[in-house]
PDB file of N, CA, C and O in Angstrom:
ATOM      1  N   MET A   1       0.889  -1.600   0.268  1.00  0.00           N
ATOM      2  CA  MET A   1      -0.002  -0.010  -0.083  1.00  0.00           C
ATOM      3  C   MET A   1       1.047   1.039   0.078  1.00  0.00           C
ATOM      4  O   MET A   1       0.481   2.108   0.307  1.00  0.00           O
ATOM      5  N   ARG A   2       2.228   1.158   0.054  1.00  0.00           N
ATOM      6  CA  ARG A   2       2.907   2.189   0.868  1.00  0.00           C
ATOM      7  C   ARG A   2       3.123   3.051  -0.717  1.00  0.00           C
ATOM      8  O   ARG A   2       3.118   4.267  -0.914  1.00  0.00           O
ATOM      9  N   LYS A   3       3.276   2.094  -1.554  1.00  0.00           N
ATOM     10  CA  LYS A   3       3.309   2.838  -3.153  1.00  0.00           C
ATOM     11  C   LYS A   3       2.137   3.757  -3.800  1.00  0.00           C
ATOM     12  O   LYS A   3       2.167   4.443  -4.822  1.00  0.00           O
ATOM     13  N   VAL A   4       0.905   3.499  -2.688  1.00  0.00           N
ATOM     14  CA  VAL A   4      -0.276   4.003  -3.672  1.00  0.00           C
ATOM     15  C   VAL A   4      -0.784   5.136  -2.721  1.00  0.00           C
ATOM     16  O   VAL A   4      -1.167   6.202  -3.201  1.00  0.00           O
ATOM     17  N   THR A   5      -0.788   4.849  -1.018  1.00  0.00           N
ATOM     18  CA  THR A   5      -1.376   5.436  -0.168  1.00  0.00           C
ATOM     19  C   THR A   5      -0.454   6.047   0.925  1.00  0.00           C
ATOM     20  O   THR A   5       0.624   5.454   0.958  1.00  0.00           O
ATOM     21  N   ASN A   6      -0.548   6.952   1.738  1.00  0.00           N
ATOM     22  CA  ASN A   6       0.671   7.690   2.772  1.00  0.00           C
ATOM     23  C   ASN A   6      -0.474   7.304   4.440  1.00  0.00           C
ATOM     24  O   ASN A   6      -0.190   7.741   5.556  1.00  0.00           O
ATOM     25  N   PHE A   7      -1.324   6.694   4.223  1.00  0.00           N
ATOM     26  CA  PHE A   7      -1.883   6.149   5.207  1.00  0.00           C
ATOM     27  C   PHE A   7      -1.225   5.182   6.088  1.00  0.00           C
ATOM     28  O   PHE A   7      -1.128   5.251   7.313  1.00  0.00           O
ATOM     29  N   CYS A   8      -0.769   4.237   5.273  1.00  0.00           N
ATOM     30  CA  CYS A   8      -0.768   2.820   5.818  1.00  0.00           C
ATOM     31  C   CYS A   8      -0.071   2.205   4.793  1.00  0.00           C
ATOM     32  O   CYS A   8      -0.371   2.570   3.656  1.00  0.00           O
ATOM     33  N   ASP A   9       1.266   0.886   4.988  1.00  0.00           N
ATOM     34  CA  ASP A   9       2.459   0.269   4.722  1.00  0.00           C
ATOM     35  C   ASP A   9       1.535  -0.799   3.975  1.00  0.00           C
ATOM     36  O   ASP A   9       1.618  -1.143   2.796  1.00  0.00           O
ATOM     37  N   TYR A  10       0.703  -1.208   4.875  1.00  0.00           N
ATOM     38  CA  TYR A  10      -0.386  -2.789   4.100  1.00  0.00           C
ATOM     39  C   TYR A  10      -1.815  -3.119   4.690  1.00  0.00           C
ATOM     40  O   TYR A  10      -2.356  -2.877   5.769  1.00  0.00           O
ATOM     41  N   PHE A  11      -2.162  -3.708   3.649  1.00  0.00           N
ATOM     42  CA  PHE A  11      -3.796  -4.245   4.077  1.00  0.00           C
ATOM     43  C   PHE A  11      -3.640  -5.430   4.123  1.00  0.00           C
ATOM     44  O   PHE A  11      -2.965  -5.955   3.237  1.00  0.00           O
ATOM     45  N   VAL A  12      -4.118  -6.096   4.995  1.00  0.00           N
ATOM     46  CA  VAL A  12      -4.323  -7.420   5.099  1.00  0.00           C
ATOM     47  C   VAL A  12      -5.829  -7.627   4.802  1.00  0.00           C
ATOM     48  O   VAL A  12      -6.719  -6.925   5.280  1.00  0.00           O
ATOM     49  N   ILE A  13      -6.037  -8.803   3.850  1.00  0.00           N
ATOM     50  CA  ILE A  13      -7.834  -9.179   3.978  1.00  0.00           C
ATOM     51  C   ILE A  13      -8.141 -10.523   3.913  1.00  0.00           C
ATOM     52  O   ILE A  13      -7.747 -11.232   2.987  1.00  0.00           O
ATOM     53  N   CYS A  14      -8.693 -10.852   4.663  1.00  0.00           N
ATOM     54  CA  CYS A  14      -9.255 -11.918   4.675  1.00  0.00           C
ATOM     55  C   CYS A  14     -10.837 -12.240   4.709  1.00  0.00           C
ATOM     56  O   CYS A  14     -11.439 -11.311   4.171  1.00  0.00           O
ATOM     57  N   SER A  15     -11.509 -13.024   5.063  1.00  0.00           N
ATOM     58  CA  SER A  15     -13.134 -13.605   5.120  1.00  0.00           C
ATOM     59  C   SER A  15     -13.605 -15.064   5.725  1.00  0.00           C
ATOM     60  O   SER A  15     -13.185 -16.203   5.521  1.00  0.00           O
ATOM     61  N   GLY A  16     -14.521 -14.607   6.451  1.00  0.00           N
ATOM     62  CA  GLY A  16     -15.123 -15.587   7.053  1.00  0.00           C
ATOM     63  C   GLY A  16     -16.264 -15.959   6.386  1.00  0.00           C
ATOM     64  O   GLY A  16     -16.936 -15.170   5.722  1.00  0.00           O
ATOM     65  N   ASN A  17     -16.554 -17.309   6.552  1.00  0.00           N
ATOM     66  CA  ASN A  17     -18.025 -17.985   5.705  1.00  0.00           C
ATOM     67  C   ASN A  17     -19.342 -17.457   6.698  1.00  0.00           C
ATOM     68  O   ASN A  17     -20.497 -17.611   6.301  1.00  0.00           O
ATOM     69  N   SER A  18     -19.080 -16.913   7.834  1.00  0.00           N
ATOM     70  CA  SER A  18     -20.189 -16.405   9.188  1.00  0.00           C
ATOM     71  C   SER A  18     -19.757 -15.158   9.783  1.00  0.00           C
ATOM     72  O   SER A  18     -18.630 -14.688   9.626  1.00  0.00           O
ATOM     73  N   SER A  19     -20.862 -14.534  10.605  1.00  0.00           N
ATOM     74  CA  SER A  19     -20.566 -13.408  11.043  1.00  0.00           C
ATOM     75  C   SER A  19     -19.356 -13.989  12.283  1.00  0.00           C
ATOM     76  O   SER A  19     -18.250 -13.529  12.568  1.00  0.00           O
ATOM     77  N   THR A  20     -20.333 -15.534  13.004  1.00  0.00           N
ATOM     78  CA  THR A  20     -19.224 -15.446  13.624  1.00  0.00           C
ATOM     79  C   THR A  20     -17.554 -16.359  13.370  1.00  0.00           C
ATOM     80  O   THR A  20     -16.763 -16.674  14.259  1.00  0.00           O
ATOM     81  N   GLN A  21     -17.470 -16.514  12.425  1.00  0.00           N
ATOM     82  CA  GLN A  21     -16.185 -17.144  12.044  1.00  0.00           C
ATOM     83  C   GLN A  21     -15.483 -15.828  11.564  1.00  0.00           C
ATOM     84  O   GLN A  21     -14.298 -15.792  11.231  1.00  0.00           O
ATOM     85  N   VAL A  22     -16.424 -14.630  11.560  1.00  0.00           N
ATOM     86  CA  VAL A  22     -15.267 -12.932  11.608  1.00  0.00           C
ATOM     87  C   VAL A  22     -14.764 -12.805  12.252  1.00  0.00           C
ATOM     88  O   VAL A  22     -13.546 -12.641  12.326  1.00  0.00           O
ATOM     89  N   ASP A  23     -16.143 -12.862  13.527  1.00  0.00           N
ATOM     90  CA  ASP A  23     -15.719 -12.208  14.821  1.00  0.00           C
ATOM     91  C   ASP A  23     -14.942 -13.250  15.576  1.00  0.00           C
ATOM     92  O   ASP A  23     -14.674 -12.927  16.733  1.00  0.00           O
ATOM     93  N   ALA A  24     -14.427 -14.696  15.087  1.00  0.00           N
ATOM     94  CA  ALA A  24     -13.446 -15.340  15.809  1.00  0.00           C
ATOM     95  C   ALA A  24     -11.956 -15.292  14.906  1.00  0.00           C
ATOM     96  O   ALA A  24     -11.047 -16.023  15.300  1.00  0.00           O
ATOM     97  N   ILE A  25     -11.826 -14.784  14.203  1.00  0.00           N
ATOM     98  CA  ILE A  25     -10.561 -14.688  13.287  1.00  0.00           C
ATOM     99  C   ILE A  25     -10.148 -13.089  14.033  1.00  0.00           C
ATOM    100  O   ILE A  25      -9.014 -12.723  14.339  1.00  0.00           O
ATOM    101  N   THR A  26     -11.517 -12.263  14.214  1.00  0.00           N
ATOM    102  CA  THR A  26     -10.979 -11.213  14.509  1.00  0.00           C
ATOM    103  C   THR A  26     -10.529 -10.786  16.145  1.00  0.00           C
ATOM    104  O   THR A  26      -9.872  -9.814  16.517  1.00  0.00           O
ATOM    105  N   ASP A  27     -10.971 -11.584  16.730  1.00  0.00           N
ATOM    106  CA  ASP A  27     -10.852 -11.975  17.854  1.00  0.00           C
ATOM    107  C   ASP A  27      -9.052 -12.686  18.562  1.00  0.00           C
ATOM    108  O   ASP A  27      -8.303 -12.311  19.464  1.00  0.00           O
ATOM    109  N   PHE A  28      -9.007 -13.985  17.419  1.00  0.00           N
ATOM    110  CA  PHE A  28      -7.971 -14.717  17.146  1.00  0.00           C
ATOM    111  C   PHE A  28      -6.472 -13.608  17.010  1.00  0.00           C
ATOM    112  O   PHE A  28      -5.494 -13.589  17.758  1.00  0.00           O
ATOM    113  N   ILE A  29      -6.717 -12.857  15.924  1.00  0.00           N
ATOM    114  CA  ILE A  29      -5.720 -11.433  15.905  1.00  0.00           C
ATOM    115  C   ILE A  29      -5.251 -10.560  16.451  1.00  0.00           C
ATOM    116  O   ILE A  29      -4.130 -10.080  16.282  1.00  0.00           O
ATOM    117  N   GLU A  30      -5.939 -10.302  17.063  1.00  0.00           N
ATOM    118  CA  GLU A  30      -6.357  -9.124  18.611  1.00  0.00           C
ATOM    119  C   GLU A  30      -5.364 -10.073  19.381  1.00  0.00           C
ATOM    120  O   GLU A  30      -4.173  -9.761  19.346  1.00  0.00           O
ATOM    121  N   THR A  31      -5.604 -10.797  19.824  1.00  0.00           N
ATOM    122  CA  THR A  31      -5.365 -11.812  21.402  1.00  0.00           C
ATOM    123  C   THR A  31      -3.963 -12.340  20.346  1.00  0.00           C
ATOM    124  O   THR A  31      -3.097 -11.770  21.009  1.00  0.00           O
ATOM    125  N   LYS A  32      -3.354 -12.857  19.465  1.00  0.00           N
ATOM    126  CA  LYS A  32      -2.088 -12.870  19.506  1.00  0.00           C
ATOM    127  C   LYS A  32      -1.009 -11.763  19.124  1.00  0.00           C
ATOM    128  O   LYS A  32       0.208 -11.921  19.216  1.00  0.00           O
ATOM    129  N   LEU A  33      -1.842 -10.293  18.553  1.00  0.00           N
ATOM    130  CA  LEU A  33      -1.226  -9.395  19.034  1.00  0.00           C
ATOM    131  C   LEU A  33      -0.611  -9.245  20.272  1.00  0.00           C
ATOM    132  O   LEU A  33       0.506  -9.487  20.729  1.00  0.00           O
ATOM    133  N   ASN A  34      -1.999  -8.623  20.822  1.00  0.00           N
ATOM    134  CA  ASN A  34      -1.696  -8.106  22.034  1.00  0.00           C
ATOM    135  C   ASN A  34      -0.454  -9.356  23.071  1.00  0.00           C
ATOM    136  O   ASN A  34       0.014  -8.944  24.133  1.00  0.00           O
ATOM    137  N   GLN A  35      -0.192 -10.402  22.695  1.00  0.00           N
ATOM    138  CA  GLN A  35       0.527 -11.013  23.271  1.00  0.00           C
ATOM    139  C   GLN A  35       1.945 -10.786  22.885  1.00  0.00           C
ATOM    140  O   GLN A  35       2.926 -11.166  23.524  1.00  0.00           O
ATOM    141  N   GLU A  36       1.943 -10.332  22.119  1.00  0.00           N
ATOM    142  CA  GLU A  36       3.146  -9.668  21.685  1.00  0.00           C
ATOM    143  C   GLU A  36       2.911  -7.994  22.069  1.00  0.00           C
ATOM    144  O   GLU A  36       3.534  -7.151  21.423  1.00  0.00           O
ATOM    145  N   ASN A  37       2.328  -7.743  22.747  1.00  0.00           N
ATOM    146  CA  ASN A  37       2.496  -5.832  22.704  1.00  0.00           C
ATOM    147  C   ASN A  37       2.372  -5.327  22.325  1.00  0.00           C
ATOM    148  O   ASN A  37       2.475  -4.147  22.657  1.00  0.00           O
ATOM    149  N   ILE A  38       1.769  -6.073  20.448  1.00  0.00           N
ATOM    150  CA  ILE A  38       0.906  -4.432  19.741  1.00  0.00           C
ATOM    151  C   ILE A  38      -0.371  -4.444  19.947  1.00  0.00           C
ATOM    152  O   ILE A  38      -1.040  -5.476  19.906  1.00  0.00           O
ATOM    153  N   ARG A  39      -0.901  -3.119  20.228  1.00  0.00           N
ATOM    154  CA  ARG A  39      -2.025  -2.601  20.370  1.00  0.00           C
ATOM    155  C   ARG A  39      -2.598  -1.828  19.008  1.00  0.00           C
ATOM    156  O   ARG A  39      -1.768  -1.508  18.157  1.00  0.00           O
ATOM    157  N   PRO A  40      -3.385  -1.659  18.888  1.00  0.00           N
ATOM    158  CA  PRO A  40      -3.977  -1.161  17.629  1.00  0.00           C
ATOM    159  C   PRO A  40      -4.944   0.334  17.926  1.00  0.00           C
ATOM    160  O   PRO A  40      -5.646   0.727  18.858  1.00  0.00           O
ATOM    161  N   LEU A  41      -4.528   0.893  16.552  1.00  0.00           N
ATOM    162  CA  LEU A  41      -4.821   2.720  17.105  1.00  0.00           C
ATOM    163  C   LEU A  41      -5.609   2.717  17.914  1.00  0.00           C
ATOM    164  O   LEU A  41      -5.558   3.229  19.033  1.00  0.00           O
ATOM    165  N   SER A  42      -7.053   1.686  17.050  1.00  0.00           N
ATOM    166  CA  SER A  42      -7.932   2.345  18.018  1.00  0.00           C
ATOM    167  C   SER A  42      -9.094   1.122  17.991  1.00  0.00           C
ATOM    168  O   SER A  42      -8.927   0.243  17.145  1.00  0.00           O
ATOM    169  N   ASP A  43     -10.019   1.049  18.694  1.00  0.00           N
ATOM    170  CA  ASP A  43     -10.866   0.204  18.666  1.00  0.00           C
ATOM    171  C   ASP A  43     -11.586  -0.408  17.988  1.00  0.00           C
ATOM    172  O   ASP A  43     -12.464  -1.200  18.331  1.00  0.00           O
ATOM    173  N   GLY A  44     -11.062   0.121  16.299  1.00  0.00           N
ATOM    174  CA  GLY A  44     -11.516  -0.532  15.580  1.00  0.00           C
ATOM    175  C   GLY A  44     -13.267  -0.513  14.997  1.00  0.00           C
ATOM    176  O   GLY A  44     -14.026   0.198  15.655  1.00  0.00           O
ATOM    177  N   GLN A  45     -13.663  -1.030  14.191  1.00  0.00           N
ATOM    178  CA  GLN A  45     -15.140  -1.510  13.781  1.00  0.00           C
ATOM    179  C   GLN A  45     -15.057  -3.127  13.603  1.00  0.00           C
ATOM    180  O   GLN A  45     -14.472  -3.932  12.876  1.00  0.00           O
ATOM    181  N   LYS A  46     -16.071  -3.137  14.794  1.00  0.00           N
ATOM    182  CA  LYS A  46     -16.520  -5.356  14.426  1.00  0.00           C
ATOM    183  C   LYS A  46     -18.480  -5.011  14.288  1.00  0.00           C
ATOM    184  O   LYS A  46     -19.275  -4.900  15.222  1.00  0.00           O
ATOM    185  N   ASN A  47     -18.643  -4.956  13.390  1.00  0.00           N
ATOM    186  CA  ASN A  47     -19.783  -5.256  13.598  1.00  0.00           C
ATOM    187  C   ASN A  47     -20.861  -6.811  12.766  1.00  0.00           C
ATOM    188  O   ASN A  47     -22.052  -7.116  12.693  1.00  0.00           O
ATOM    189  N   GLY A  48     -19.186  -7.537  12.176  1.00  0.00           N
ATOM    190  CA  GLY A  48     -19.460  -9.470  11.941  1.00  0.00           C
ATOM    191  C   GLY A  48     -19.601  -9.272  10.552  1.00  0.00           C
ATOM    192  O   GLY A  48     -19.201 -10.268   9.951  1.00  0.00           O
ATOM    193  N   SER A  49     -20.113  -8.161   9.614  1.00  0.00           N
ATOM    194  CA  SER A  49     -19.539  -8.786   8.288  1.00  0.00           C
ATOM    195  C   SER A  49     -18.938  -8.025   7.663  1.00  0.00           C
ATOM    196  O   SER A  49     -19.011  -8.055   6.434  1.00  0.00           O
ATOM    197  N   TRP A  50     -17.852  -6.749   8.583  1.00  0.00           N
ATOM    198  CA  TRP A  50     -16.619  -6.423   8.286  1.00  0.00           C
ATOM    199  C   TRP A  50     -16.302  -5.825   9.501  1.00  0.00           C
ATOM    200  O   TRP A  50     -16.779  -4.863  10.104  1.00  0.00           O
ATOM    201  N   ASN A  51     -15.271  -6.704   9.764  1.00  0.00           N
ATOM    202  CA  ASN A  51     -14.467  -5.683  11.035  1.00  0.00           C
ATOM    203  C   ASN A  51     -13.011  -5.055  10.568  1.00  0.00           C
ATOM    204  O   ASN A  51     -12.331  -5.463   9.627  1.00  0.00           O
ATOM    205  N   LEU A  52     -12.766  -4.182  11.278  1.00  0.00           N
ATOM    206  CA  LEU A  52     -11.358  -3.874  10.825  1.00  0.00           C
ATOM    207  C   LEU A  52     -10.706  -3.091  11.792  1.00  0.00           C
ATOM    208  O   LEU A  52     -11.043  -2.080  12.409  1.00  0.00           O
ATOM    209  N   LEU A  53      -9.521  -3.912  11.782  1.00  0.00           N
ATOM    210  CA  LEU A  53      -8.639  -3.697  12.908  1.00  0.00           C
ATOM    211  C   LEU A  53      -7.386  -2.828  12.465  1.00  0.00           C
ATOM    212  O   LEU A  53      -6.712  -3.318  11.558  1.00  0.00           O
ATOM    213  N   ASP A  54      -7.007  -1.679  12.951  1.00  0.00           N
ATOM    214  CA  ASP A  54      -6.084  -0.397  12.559  1.00  0.00           C
ATOM    215  C   ASP A  54      -5.070  -0.408  13.487  1.00  0.00           C
ATOM    216  O   ASP A  54      -5.314   0.168  14.547  1.00  0.00           O
ATOM    217  N   TYR A  55      -3.471  -1.169  13.282  1.00  0.00           N
ATOM    218  CA  TYR A  55      -2.581  -1.190  13.530  1.00  0.00           C
ATOM    219  C   TYR A  55      -1.455   0.164  13.154  1.00  0.00           C
ATOM    220  O   TYR A  55      -0.351   0.313  13.678  1.00  0.00           O
ATOM    221  N   GLY A  56      -1.887   0.787  12.435  1.00  0.00           N
ATOM    222  CA  GLY A  56      -0.945   1.947  11.838  1.00  0.00           C
ATOM    223  C   GLY A  56      -0.470   1.578  10.495  1.00  0.00           C
ATOM    224  O   GLY A  56      -0.783   2.269   9.525  1.00  0.00           O
ATOM    225  N   ASP A  57       0.040   0.854  10.415  1.00  0.00           N
ATOM    226  CA  ASP A  57       1.302   0.429   9.665  1.00  0.00           C
ATOM    227  C   ASP A  57       0.523  -0.344   8.597  1.00  0.00           C
ATOM    228  O   ASP A  57       0.547  -0.170   7.379  1.00  0.00           O
ATOM    229  N   VAL A  58      -0.333  -1.439   9.478  1.00  0.00           N
ATOM    230  CA  VAL A  58      -0.510  -2.222   8.495  1.00  0.00           C
ATOM    231  C   VAL A  58      -2.444  -2.320   9.560  1.00  0.00           C
ATOM    232  O   VAL A  58      -2.765  -2.228  10.744  1.00  0.00           O
ATOM    233  N   ILE A  59      -3.117  -2.521   8.391  1.00  0.00           N
ATOM    234  CA  ILE A  59      -5.033  -1.689   8.280  1.00  0.00           C
ATOM    235  C   ILE A  59      -5.300  -3.385   7.602  1.00  0.00           C
ATOM    236  O   ILE A  59      -4.887  -3.852   6.541  1.00  0.00           O
ATOM    237  N   ILE A  60      -5.990  -3.909   8.485  1.00  0.00           N
ATOM    238  CA  ILE A  60      -6.533  -5.884   9.138  1.00  0.00           C
ATOM    239  C   ILE A  60      -7.843  -5.606   8.342  1.00  0.00           C
ATOM    240  O   ILE A  60      -8.398  -4.579   8.733  1.00  0.00           O
ATOM    241  N   HIS A  61      -8.489  -6.257   7.318  1.00  0.00           N
ATOM    242  CA  HIS A  61     -10.038  -6.407   7.016  1.00  0.00           C
ATOM    243  C   HIS A  61     -10.431  -7.296   6.996  1.00  0.00           C
ATOM    244  O   HIS A  61     -10.122  -7.973   6.016  1.00  0.00           O
ATOM    245  N   ILE A  62     -11.481  -8.001   8.151  1.00  0.00           N
ATOM    246  CA  ILE A  62     -11.694  -9.735   8.324  1.00  0.00           C
ATOM    247  C   ILE A  62     -13.264  -9.108   7.507  1.00  0.00           C
ATOM    248  O   ILE A  62     -13.745  -8.063   7.946  1.00  0.00           O
ATOM    249  N   PHE A  63     -13.834  -9.710   6.538  1.00  0.00           N
ATOM    250  CA  PHE A  63     -15.040  -9.690   5.982  1.00  0.00           C
ATOM    251  C   PHE A  63     -15.892 -11.156   5.702  1.00  0.00           C
ATOM    252  O   PHE A  63     -15.467 -12.175   5.158  1.00  0.00           O
ATOM    253  N   PHE A  64     -16.777 -10.980   6.074  1.00  0.00           N
ATOM    254  CA  PHE A  64     -18.184 -11.788   5.837  1.00  0.00           C
ATOM    255  C   PHE A  64     -17.859 -11.961   4.098  1.00  0.00           C
ATOM    256  O   PHE A  64     -17.734 -11.081   3.246  1.00  0.00           O
ATOM    257  N   LYS A  65     -17.808 -12.944   4.016  1.00  0.00           N
ATOM    258  CA  LYS A  65     -16.801 -13.452   2.328  1.00  0.00           C
ATOM    259  C   LYS A  65     -18.364 -12.808   0.945  1.00  0.00           C
ATOM    260  O   LYS A  65     -18.169 -12.815  -0.270  1.00  0.00           O
ATOM    261  N   GLU A  66     -19.690 -12.356   1.578  1.00  0.00           N
ATOM    262  CA  GLU A  66     -20.548 -11.921   0.450  1.00  0.00           C
ATOM    263  C   GLU A  66     -20.287 -10.230   0.309  1.00  0.00           C
ATOM    264  O   GLU A  66     -20.518  -9.406  -0.576  1.00  0.00           O
ATOM    265  N   THR A  67     -19.647 -10.173   1.742  1.00  0.00           N
ATOM    266  CA  THR A  67     -19.254  -8.714   2.245  1.00  0.00           C
ATOM    267  C   THR A  67     -18.528  -8.193   1.290  1.00  0.00           C
ATOM    268  O   THR A  67     -18.787  -7.228   0.570  1.00  0.00           O
ATOM    269  N   ARG A  68     -16.852  -9.433   1.332  1.00  0.00           N
ATOM    270  CA  ARG A  68     -16.017  -8.762   0.699  1.00  0.00           C
ATOM    271  C   ARG A  68     -16.307  -8.502  -0.686  1.00  0.00           C
ATOM    272  O   ARG A  68     -15.903  -7.583  -1.399  1.00  0.00           O
ATOM    273  N   ALA A  69     -17.445  -9.930  -1.079  1.00  0.00           N
ATOM    274  CA  ALA A  69     -17.174  -9.489  -2.726  1.00  0.00           C
ATOM    275  C   ALA A  69     -17.881  -8.439  -3.020  1.00  0.00           C
ATOM    276  O   ALA A  69     -17.480  -7.873  -4.037  1.00  0.00           O
ATOM    277  N   TYR A  70     -18.859  -7.926  -2.471  1.00  0.00           N
ATOM    278  CA  TYR A  70     -19.490  -6.272  -2.491  1.00  0.00           C
ATOM    279  C   TYR A  70     -18.718  -5.321  -2.785  1.00  0.00           C
ATOM    280  O   TYR A  70     -18.784  -4.563  -3.752  1.00  0.00           O
ATOM    281  N   TYR A  71     -17.708  -5.363  -1.648  1.00  0.00           N
ATOM    282  CA  TYR A  71     -16.792  -4.273  -1.783  1.00  0.00           C
ATOM    283  C   TYR A  71     -15.486  -4.271  -2.601  1.00  0.00           C
ATOM    284  O   TYR A  71     -14.942  -3.255  -3.035  1.00  0.00           O
ATOM    285  N   ASN A  72     -15.169  -5.192  -2.714  1.00  0.00           N
ATOM    286  CA  ASN A  72     -14.144  -5.436  -3.293  1.00  0.00           C
ATOM    287  C   ASN A  72     -13.007  -4.441  -3.390  1.00  0.00           C
ATOM    288  O   ASN A  72     -12.849  -3.642  -4.313  1.00  0.00           O
ATOM    289  N   LEU A  73     -12.147  -4.600  -2.204  1.00  0.00           N
ATOM    290  CA  LEU A  73     -11.245  -3.991  -1.547  1.00  0.00           C
ATOM    291  C   LEU A  73     -10.139  -4.064  -2.734  1.00  0.00           C
ATOM    292  O   LEU A  73      -9.449  -3.110  -3.096  1.00  0.00           O
ATOM    293  N   GLU A  74     -10.103  -5.282  -3.232  1.00  0.00           N
ATOM    294  CA  GLU A  74      -8.586  -5.692  -4.202  1.00  0.00           C
ATOM    295  C   GLU A  74      -8.842  -4.926  -5.575  1.00  0.00           C
ATOM    296  O   GLU A  74      -7.867  -4.691  -6.289  1.00  0.00           O
ATOM    297  N   ARG A  75     -10.088  -4.536  -5.962  1.00  0.00           N
ATOM    298  CA  ARG A  75     -10.604  -3.747  -7.120  1.00  0.00           C
ATOM    299  C   ARG A  75     -10.202  -2.759  -6.952  1.00  0.00           C
ATOM    300  O   ARG A  75      -9.338  -2.371  -7.739  1.00  0.00           O
ATOM    301  N   LEU A  76     -10.799  -1.524  -5.417  1.00  0.00           N
ATOM    302  CA  LEU A  76     -10.731  -0.399  -5.120  1.00  0.00           C
ATOM    303  C   LEU A  76      -9.058  -0.201  -5.253  1.00  0.00           C
ATOM    304  O   LEU A  76      -8.689   0.685  -6.025  1.00  0.00           O
ATOM    305  N   TRP A  77      -8.023  -0.986  -4.536  1.00  0.00           N
ATOM    306  CA  TRP A  77      -6.197  -0.532  -4.444  1.00  0.00           C
ATOM    307  C   TRP A  77      -5.855  -1.485  -5.804  1.00  0.00           C
ATOM    308  O   TRP A  77      -5.602  -2.463  -5.102  1.00  0.00           O
ATOM    309  N   ILE A  78      -5.705  -1.847  -6.774  1.00  0.00           N
ATOM    310  CA  ILE A  78      -5.871  -2.859  -8.059  1.00  0.00           C
ATOM    311  C   ILE A  78      -4.521  -2.145  -8.332  1.00  0.00           C
ATOM    312  O   ILE A  78      -4.062  -2.508  -9.415  1.00  0.00           O
ATOM    313  N   ASP A  79      -3.492  -0.951  -7.475  1.00  0.00           N
ATOM    314  CA  ASP A  79      -2.622  -0.626  -8.155  1.00  0.00           C
ATOM    315  C   ASP A  79      -1.231  -0.884  -7.089  1.00  0.00           C
ATOM    316  O   ASP A  79      -0.019  -0.752  -7.257  1.00  0.00           O
ATOM    317  N   ALA A  80      -2.046  -1.298  -5.979  1.00  0.00           N
ATOM    318  CA  ALA A  80      -1.015  -2.382  -4.993  1.00  0.00           C
ATOM    319  C   ALA A  80      -0.540  -2.890  -5.354  1.00  0.00           C
ATOM    320  O   ALA A  80      -1.040  -3.429  -6.341  1.00  0.00           O
ATOM    321  N   PRO A  81       0.660  -3.221  -5.055  1.00  0.00           N
ATOM    322  CA  PRO A  81       1.301  -4.735  -5.250  1.00  0.00           C
ATOM    323  C   PRO A  81       0.772  -5.967  -4.238  1.00  0.00           C
ATOM    324  O   PRO A  81       1.007  -5.876  -3.033  1.00  0.00           O
ATOM    325  N   ARG A  82       0.129  -6.994  -4.719  1.00  0.00           N
ATOM    326  CA  ARG A  82       0.069  -8.109  -4.032  1.00  0.00           C
ATOM    327  C   ARG A  82       1.129  -8.812  -2.684  1.00  0.00           C
ATOM    328  O   ARG A  82       2.339  -8.645  -2.837  1.00  0.00           O
ATOM    329  N   ILE A  83       0.925  -9.141  -2.135  1.00  0.00           N
ATOM    330  CA  ILE A  83       1.099 -10.592  -1.354  1.00  0.00           C
ATOM    331  C   ILE A  83       0.340 -11.237  -1.242  1.00  0.00           C
ATOM    332  O   ILE A  83      -0.675 -10.788  -0.710  1.00  0.00           O
ATOM    333  N   SER A  84       0.361 -12.910  -1.737  1.00  0.00           N
ATOM    334  CA  SER A  84      -0.714 -14.350  -1.177  1.00  0.00           C
ATOM    335  C   SER A  84       0.521 -14.767  -0.194  1.00  0.00           C
ATOM    336  O   SER A  84       1.750 -14.779  -0.122  1.00  0.00           O
ATOM    337  N   LEU A  85      -0.715 -15.113   0.539  1.00  0.00           N
ATOM    338  CA  LEU A  85      -0.146 -15.854   1.683  1.00  0.00           C
ATOM    339  C   LEU A  85      -1.196 -17.134   1.828  1.00  0.00           C
ATOM    340  O   LEU A  85      -2.421 -17.015   1.874  1.00  0.00           O
ATOM    341  N   SER A  86      -0.474 -18.356   1.888  1.00  0.00           N
ATOM    342  CA  SER A  86      -1.182 -19.156   1.588  1.00  0.00           C
ATOM    343  C   SER A  86      -1.141 -20.179   3.127  1.00  0.00           C
ATOM    344  O   SER A  86      -0.030 -20.279   3.647  1.00  0.00           O
ATOM    345  N   LYS A  87      -2.447 -20.981   3.885  1.00  0.00           N
ATOM    346  CA  LYS A  87      -1.630 -20.991   4.673  1.00  0.00           C
ATOM    347  C   LYS A  87      -1.441 -23.014   4.707  1.00  0.00           C
ATOM    348  O   LYS A  87      -2.200 -23.853   4.220  1.00  0.00           O
ATOM    349  N   ASN A  88      -0.285 -23.188   5.394  1.00  0.00           N
ATOM    350  CA  ASN A  88       0.287 -24.537   5.361  1.00  0.00           C
ATOM    351  C   ASN A  88       0.367 -25.291   6.320  1.00  0.00           C
ATOM    352  O   ASN A  88       0.867 -26.408   6.187  1.00  0.00           O
TER     353      ASN A  88
END
C-alpha cells in the first residue's frame, strides 16, 4: 500500500463464512498481537460482516465473504502490489 497511499503500508484482507467466524478470526488476531504487546491505534470497527483492525502501518480487514465480494477492496486498490499468503 505504501506505493499508492500515505496512511498505511499494508492491508491484510481475509474473509470468513459467517459473522461468527469473522468475529472469531478478529478475536484471534487481536489476542495474538496483544500477546506480542502490539496494540491497535483504535478499537476499530466490528459488526460481524466487516471488522476492521487498525495497527497503524497495517490495517486488517476481516470480511464476511459476501461483504468482501460486494466492496471488492482488491479492485479499489488495484495499483497496490499483492502478497499472497497461503495456509500451510
